[in-house]
C-alpha positions in Angstrom: 1.5 -17.6 -8.8 3.4 -18.7 -5.7 6.7 -17.2 -4.8 8.9 -15.9 -2.1 8.9 -12.3 -1.0 10.8 -10.3 1.6 8.2 -8.8 4.0 8.2 -5.4 5.6 5.7 -5.2 8.4 4.6 -1.6 8.9 1.9 0.4 10.7 0.4 1.4 7.4 -1.5 -0.1 4.4 -0.1 0.2 0.9 -2.5 0.1 -2.0 -1.8 -0.9 -5.6 -0.7 2.3 -7.4 -0.2 4.2 -4.2 2.9 5.9 -2.8 4.8 4.9 0.2 7.7 7.1 1.3 10.1 5.3 3.6 13.1 6.1 5.8 15.2 3.0 6.2 18.0 2.6 8.9 17.8 -1.0 10.1 20.6 -3.1 8.5 18.1 -6.0 7.6 16.0 -3.6 5.6 18.9 -1.7 4.0 20.2 -5.2 2.9 16.7 -6.1 1.7 16.4 -2.9 -0.4 19.8 -3.4 -1.9 18.9 -7.0 -2.9 15.6 -5.9 -4.3 17.1 -3.1 -6.4 19.9 -5.4 -7.7 17.4 -8.1 -8.7 14.7 -5.7 -10.0 12.1 -7.1 -7.6 9.8 -5.6 -5.0 9.1 -6.4 -1.3 5.9 -7.0 0.5 4.3 -4.4 2.7 2.0 -5.9 5.4 0.0 -4.2 8.1 1.1 -5.1 11.6 -1.7 -6.7 13.6 0.2 -6.9 16.9 3.7 -5.8 17.9 5.8 -3.0 16.4 7.9 -2.1 13.3 11.2 -3.0 15.0 9.8 -6.4 15.7 8.6 -8.9 16.6 5.3 -8.4 15.0 2.2 -10.4 13.9 0.8 -9.1 10.6 -2.2 -9.4 8.3 -1.8 -11.9 5.5 -2.9 -9.7 2.6 -0.4 -7.0 1.5 0.9 -5.2 -1.5 4.2 -5.5 -3.3 6.2 -2.2 -3.2 8.8 -1.3 -5.8 11.4 1.4 -5.3 11.1 4.3 -7.8 13.6 6.7 -6.3 16.0 6.9 -3.4 18.3 9.4 -1.6 20.9 9.2 1.1 19.7 11.1 4.1 21.7 12.5 7.0 22.6 10.2 9.9 22.9 7.2 7.6 19.2 7.0 6.7 18.1 5.8 3.3 15.1 7.7 1.9 12.9 5.7 -0.5 10.0 6.5 -2.8 8.1 3.4 -3.4 4.9 2.6 -5.3 2.4 -0.2 -4.7 1.9 -2.9 -7.3 0.1 -6.2 -7.1 -1.6 -7.6 -3.9 -0.6 -10.9 -2.4 -1.6 -13.3 0.4 1.0 -14.8 2.7 0.7 -18.6 2.9 3.6 -19.1 5.4 6.5 -17.0 6.6 9.8 -17.5 8.3 12.2 -15.3 10.2 15.7 -15.1 8.8 18.7 -14.9 11.1 19.0 -11.2 10.6 15.3 -10.7 11.7 13.9 -10.3 8.1 10.5 -11.9 7.5 10.3 -13.8 4.2 7.0 -15.1 3.1 5.7 -17.7 0.7 3.0 -15.8 -1.1 0.2 -16.2 -3.6 -0.1 -13.2 -5.9 -3.7 -12.1 -6.1 -5.4 -11.4 -9.4 -5.8 -7.8 -10.3 -9.2 -6.4 -9.8 -11.5 -6.5 -12.9 -11.2 -3.3 -14.9 -14.3 -1.2 -14.2 -15.1 2.3 -15.5 -16.0 4.7 -12.7 -19.9 4.7 -12.6 -21.6 8.1 -13.0 -22.9 7.9 -9.4 -19.2 8.1 -8.1 -17.8 10.7 -10.5 -18.0 13.2 -7.6 -15.4 11.0 -5.7 -12.9 11.4 -8.6 -13.5 15.2 -8.6 -12.7 15.3 -4.8 -9.4 13.4 -5.5 -8.4 15.7 -8.4 -8.7 18.6 -5.9 -6.9 16.8 -3.0 -4.0 15.0 -4.6 -2.1 18.1 -5.8 -2.3 19.4 -2.2 -0.6 16.3 -0.8 2.8 17.3 -2.3 5.6 15.3 -3.8 4.7 11.8 -2.5 2.1 11.6 -5.4 4.6 12.6 -8.1 5.4 9.0 -8.9 1.7 7.9 -9.0 0.0 7.5 -12.4 -3.5 9.1 -12.4 -6.6 7.3 -13.8 -9.7 9.1 -12.4 -12.0 7.2 -14.7 -10.9 3.8 -13.2 -13.0 2.5 -10.3 -10.1 0.7 -8.6 -7.8 3.7 -8.9 -10.4 6.1 -7.3 -11.2 3.6 -4.5 -7.6 2.9 -3.7 -6.7 6.6 -3.6 -9.6 7.5 -1.4 -8.9 4.6 1.0 -5.3 5.8 1.5 -6.1 9.5 2.0 -9.3 9.5 4.0 -9.0 9.6 7.8 -9.7 5.8 8.2 -8.4 3.5 10.9 -5.7 1.1 9.7 -8.1 -1.8 10.1 -10.6 -0.1 7.8 -7.8 0.5 5.3 -6.9 -3.1 5.5 -10.5 -4.1 4.9 -10.6 -1.9 1.8 -7.4 -3.6 0.5 -8.9 -7.0 1.0 -12.1 -6.2 -0.8 -12.3 -8.1 -4.1 -14.3 -5.7 -6.3 -13.7 -2.0 -6.8 -17.5 -1.1 -6.8 -17.8 -2.6 -3.3 -15.0 -0.4 -2.1 -16.5 2.7 -3.7 -19.9 2.0 -2.1 -18.3 1.7 1.3 -16.2 4.8 1.0 -19.0 6.9 -0.4 -21.2 5.9 2.5 -18.4 6.8 5.0 -18.0 10.2 3.3 -21.7 10.9 3.3 -21.9 9.9 7.0 -19.1 12.2 7.9 -20.6 15.1 5.9 -23.9 14.6 7.8 -22.1 14.8 11.1 -20.2 18.0 10.3 
């Protein structure tokens, strides 16, 4: 499906089903959030390749739709948002609006095939079940599914100490078992070095 989506270039990668707390202050993004909430739609989070969050920035073409699940008015005029990632998309083209907001023509990517977590990776789900409660409120809006290979891979990719480029690579992988193989190898390598 092709559609238009407001884009929010950030120095982070959002995964489907994952949390992204935001503090918004720039008028273009406050307006974007207001529009998204009125229309019941999300906005696209894309990792910055070059540049910075206040712009201008070049960004990766695969990102994730974020939907607002809660908000609060913070001191000094800031808007605090709790968002959760949904479907992935690929940016075909994008334009810069007069207010500096990026708007992309995007293709929504198919959801990964459902895959039960293989027995060889059950230990990864166990690690997550220990770690997630320690990460506090940001995971309060995240549904848990420790038997789903995509869910386990996405959660590990967002909490392990990876570079943003490695996280982006994990986001772009097309199959959950490929992601799990990669992350399991990284964890094993790190454990051997410690």
